[in-house]
C-alpha positions in Angstrom: 97.2 -12.4 -164.5 95.0 -9.4 -166.1 92.6 -9.2 -163.1 95.7 -8.4 -160.8 96.8 -6.0 -163.4 94.2 -4.0 -163.4 93.5 -4.0 -160.1 97.1 -2.6 -159.4 96.5 -0.1 -162.3 92.8 0.8 -160.9 94.9 1.3 -157.2 97.6 3.8 -159.1 94.7 5.7 -160.9 93.2 6.3 -157.6 96.0 7.0 -155.7 96.9 9.9 -158.3 93.3 11.0 -157.9 93.5 11.6 -154.4 96.9 13.3 -154.7 95.8 15.1 -157.4 92.6 16.4 -155.0 94.7 17.0 -151.7 97.7 19.3 -153.7 97.8 22.8 -152.3 97.2 24.3 -155.2 96.7 28.3 -153.3 96.3 30.1 -150.2 94.2 32.8 -148.7 96.0 35.7 -149.0 93.7 38.6 -146.8 90.1 39.3 -146.0 87.9 42.4 -144.7 86.7 42.1 -141.1 86.6 39.3 -138.6 87.5 35.5 -139.9 83.5 34.6 -138.3 82.6 36.2 -141.9 83.4 33.4 -144.1 83.7 29.6 -144.2 85.9 27.3 -145.6 84.5 23.8 -146.7 87.3 20.6 -147.5 84.9 17.9 -148.2 82.2 18.1 -145.2 84.9 19.4 -143.0 84.8 23.0 -141.8 87.8 24.6 -141.6 89.0 27.6 -139.6 89.6 30.8 -142.1 93.1 32.1 -141.1 95.5 34.4 -143.0 97.8 31.9 -145.7 95.6 29.0 -145.4 96.2 26.5 -147.9 93.9 25.6 -150.2 93.1 22.5 -152.1 90.9 22.0 -155.5 87.3 21.0 -154.3 87.3 23.8 -151.3 84.2 26.1 -151.3 84.9 29.7 -149.6 82.2 31.4 -148.5 81.9 35.1 -148.0 78.6 36.9 -145.9 77.2 40.4 -147.0 79.4 43.6 -147.3 82.7 41.4 -147.1 85.2 40.1 -149.4 87.9 37.7 -148.8 91.1 37.0 -151.5 92.4 33.9 -152.6 95.9 33.0 -154.6 97.2 30.8 -156.6 100.6 28.8 -157.5 99.4 29.7 -161.4 99.3 33.4 -160.5 95.7 33.8 -160.3 93.9 35.8 -158.1 90.2 35.0 -156.8 88.0 37.9 -155.1 84.7 36.0 -153.4 82.2 38.1 -152.3 79.0 37.3 -151.8 77.9 37.3 -155.3 80.3 34.6 -156.3 79.5 32.6 -153.1 80.4 29.6 -152.3 83.2 29.9 -154.7 85.1 26.3 -155.4 88.5 26.1 -155.7 89.5 24.5 -159.6 93.0 25.5 -160.2 95.3 23.8 -162.4 98.5 25.3 -160.9 100.2 24.1 -157.6 102.6 25.1 -154.9 105.8 23.2 -153.8 105.7 21.3 -150.4 108.5 23.8 -149.0 106.2 26.8 -150.0 103.3 25.1 -148.4 105.4 24.2 -145.3 106.6 28.3 -144.9 103.2 29.5 -146.0 101.5 27.4 -143.4 104.0 28.6 -140.7 104.1 32.2 -141.4 99.9 32.2 -141.8 100.3 31.1 -138.3 102.0 33.2 -136.8 100.2 36.2 -138.0 96.7 34.4 -136.9 98.5 34.4 -133.4 99.0 37.7 -133.4 96.0 38.8 -135.3 93.9 36.9 -132.6 96.2 38.7 -129.1 95.9 42.3 -131.5 91.8 41.8 -131.2 91.6 40.7 -127.8 93.9 43.4 -126.5 91.3 45.5 -128.1 88.8 44.3 -126.2 90.4 44.9 -123.0 91.6 48.1 -123.9 87.7 49.0 -125.1 86.3 47.4 -122.0 88.7 48.9 -119.1 87.9 52.1 -117.4 90.1 55.1 -118.8 91.5 57.1 -116.2 94.8 59.3 -115.7 97.5 56.6 -117.3 101.1 56.3 -115.8 103.4 58.0 -117.4 106.5 55.6 -119.3 109.4 56.9 -120.7 109.6 57.0 -124.3 111.8 53.4 -125.9 112.3 51.6 -129.0 111.4 47.9 -128.4 112.6 46.8 -131.7 115.6 48.0 -131.4 115.8 45.7 -127.8 119.0 43.4 -127.9 117.6 40.1 -129.0 119.9 37.8 -126.8 123.0 39.2 -125.3 124.3 42.5 -124.0 127.1 42.1 -127.2 124.7 41.6 -130.2 122.7 44.6 -132.0 119.9 44.4 -134.6 121.3 44.3 -137.9 120.2 46.2 -141.3 122.3 46.1 -144.6 123.8 48.6 -146.5 122.5 50.7 -148.6 120.6 54.3 -150.1 117.1 54.2 -148.6 115.2 55.6 -146.0 114.5 54.2 -142.4 111.6 53.5 -140.6 111.4 53.6 -137.2 108.7 53.2 -134.5 108.5 53.8 -130.5 106.2 53.7 -127.8 105.3 55.6 -124.4 106.8 59.1 -123.5 104.7 61.9 -124.2 104.5 64.3 -127.5 106.3 66.0 -128.9 109.4 64.0 -129.8 112.7 64.3 -131.0 114.7 61.7 -133.3 118.2 61.9 -134.3 120.3 58.9 -136.1 124.0 59.4 -135.9 126.9 57.5 -137.1 130.2 58.0 -134.9 129.8 62.2 -134.6 127.7 62.6 -137.8 124.5 63.8 -137.4 122.4 61.9 -140.3 118.9 63.0 -139.5 117.6 65.0 -136.9 113.5 65.5 -136.5 111.9 67.5 -133.9 108.8 68.1 -132.8 107.1 65.1 -133.8 103.6 64.9 -133.1 103.5 60.8 -133.8 105.8 57.9 -132.7 105.8 56.1 -136.3 108.0 57.8 -138.9 110.4 56.8 -141.9 113.0 59.3 -142.8 111.9 61.8 -145.8 115.5 61.7 -147.4 117.2 58.3 -148.4 119.7 57.9 -145.9 123.2 55.9 -147.3 124.0 53.4 -145.2 127.3 52.1 -144.6 129.2 49.5 -142.5 129.4 50.2 -138.8 127.4 51.0 -135.8 124.6 54.1 -135.9 122.9 55.9 -132.8 119.5 56.3 -132.2 118.8 59.1 -129.6 115.1 59.8 -129.0 113.6 62.0 -126.6 110.5 63.2 -125.6 108.4 66.1 -124.1 109.2 64.9 -120.1 112.3 62.7 -120.2 116.0 62.8 -121.1 117.2 61.2 -124.2 117.5 57.7 -124.6 119.8 55.7 -126.9 119.9 52.3 -128.8 122.4 51.3 -131.3 122.3 49.3 -134.5 124.7 47.6 -137.1 124.9 48.2 -140.6 126.3 44.9 -142.2 127.1 44.1 -145.7 124.6 41.1 -146.3 121.9 39.4 -144.8 121.0 35.6 -144.8 119.8 34.3 -148.1 116.6 33.9 -148.6 114.9 30.1 -149.3 114.7 29.7 -153.0 110.8 28.8 -152.2 110.6 32.9 -151.2 112.9 34.1 -154.0 109.8 32.9 -156.9 109.4 36.5 -159.0 105.7 34.6 -159.6 104.7 35.1 -156.0 102.7 38.5 -155.6 105.0 41.1 -154.5 103.1 41.8 -151.2 102.7 38.3 -150.1 106.4 37.8 -151.4 107.6 40.9 -148.8 106.0 39.5 -146.4 106.9 35.5 -146.2 110.6 36.9 -146.6 110.4 39.2 -143.9 108.8 36.8 -141.2 111.2 34.7 -142.6 114.1 36.9 -141.8 112.7 38.0 -138.4 113.1 34.4 -137.4 116.7 34.3 -138.1 119.7 34.2 -135.9 117.5 34.4 -132.8 116.0 37.9 -133.6 119.1 39.8 -134.5 117.4 40.5 -138.2 113.8 41.9 -136.9 114.8 45.7 -137.6 115.4 44.7 -141.2 112.5 42.8 -141.8 110.4 46.0 -139.9 111.9 47.8 -143.1 110.4 45.0 -145.4 107.0 45.2 -144.3 106.7 49.1 -143.0 106.2 50.6 -146.8 103.6 48.1 -147.3 101.7 47.8 -144.2 98.7 50.3 -145.1 97.7 48.1 -148.5 97.9 44.5 -147.1 96.9 43.2 -143.9 99.2 40.3 -143.1 101.9 43.2 -143.2 100.1 45.3 -140.8 100.0 42.7 -138.5 104.0 41.8 -138.7 105.1 45.5 -138.2 102.8 46.1 -135.7 104.1 42.9 -133.6 108.1 43.5 -134.5 107.2 47.1 -133.3 106.5 45.4 -129.8 109.7 43.4 -130.2 108.0 40.5 -130.2 110.2 37.4 -131.4 109.4 35.7 -134.3 110.2 31.3 -134.1 112.0 29.9 -136.8 110.6 27.1 -138.8 111.1 23.8 -138.3 
């Protein structure tokens, strides 16, 4: 009987040990340069280095010279791994919930797909023969109706700057933002295709029009709707303990996936201000500018 009891206890302890070692304690938050400048080893198994890859205790992370990778953990710890402290062995106390781990993995997979597409596009452009490009009228892909002609992109009420980007056309550009017959913003002779309004706009309920023109084309017009509320973020994404840039990026990706994409413009407003500081946010911003859909997590 004692032998049976001891075996049961031993089995339970081994199970607890395995569960503790396999629990997710953090994630790969950001890195410089290409993923192949780093390695991630779990046990004896090499794993791909990708944005938001979940980390477990015992994982070993290594960086090549002149590169750094940022790891973040559930206990708010931030670790910067360089050649000097490589290989870094993960050993943290705090854990992240399984629901947050699921969202983290979901966003990470999409960010990684877009990152690879971005790099492939860069290679194609650099290897192509440059000539006189055919004129394409300016267009705002991020405000393209996502589902039906009667649907509009939505943003929430409030006093805030408005971030906007477009493609095509020939500079200089002119942008107007109107509510009913009132002109709220009028910008002329713009040399660039990505802007934010210098003043904060009082966005009230109703339809707003964005009118864009360039040096060659008559104006094109897009409509977005301002509403009172947006979908409520999952509790895991409202955690105040999350690093702010990580939280804002995860929230924006989740929001962009809701209601078949009608919240993508609101999501863009969240990541556009932080894109220059945080690579995952920049990748998401660029993806939303291209009008790409974010598929809702299962």
